[in-house]
C-alpha positions in Angstrom: 114.9 44.7 14.4 118.0 46.8 13.7 118.1 50.3 12.5 121.1 51.6 10.6 121.4 55.4 9.4 123.1 56.1 6.1 125.2 59.2 6.8 125.0 60.2 3.1 121.2 60.6 3.3 121.3 62.9 6.4 120.7 66.6 5.5 122.0 69.4 7.5 119.2 71.7 9.3 118.5 75.0 7.8 119.2 76.9 10.9 121.2 75.5 13.8 119.4 76.0 17.2 121.1 74.2 20.0 118.4 75.3 22.6 115.4 73.4 20.8 115.3 69.7 20.5 115.0 68.1 17.0 112.3 65.6 16.6 110.6 63.6 13.8 107.7 65.4 12.3 106.7 62.6 9.8 107.8 60.1 7.2 108.4 61.2 3.5 106.5 58.4 2.0 107.6 59.5 -1.5 111.1 58.6 -0.6 110.3 55.1 0.9 112.4 52.1 -0.5 112.2 48.5 0.3 114.3 48.6 3.6 114.6 52.5 4.0 112.4 55.1 5.4 113.3 58.8 5.3 111.9 61.0 7.9 111.3 65.0 8.0 112.7 66.4 11.2 111.3 69.5 13.0 114.2 71.7 11.9 113.7 71.1 8.2 116.3 68.4 7.8 115.8 64.6 6.8 117.2 61.4 8.2 117.0 58.1 6.7 116.9 54.8 8.4 117.7 51.5 7.0 115.9 48.4 8.3 117.9 45.2 8.1 116.1 41.7 8.2 112.5 40.9 8.7 110.2 41.1 11.6 106.9 39.5 12.0 
């Protein structure tokens, strides 16, 4: 499995805080596409991952 991130779908955090690590809070299922998942981050930003290929 390969994960590619589309830079156009990455949002900026609302408040930059270099001392606190940013982590995935959960998936935004309403934004899910065939090969793309969008995740809500702990700082309020979002990141999208594009999955290439099939895995069984």
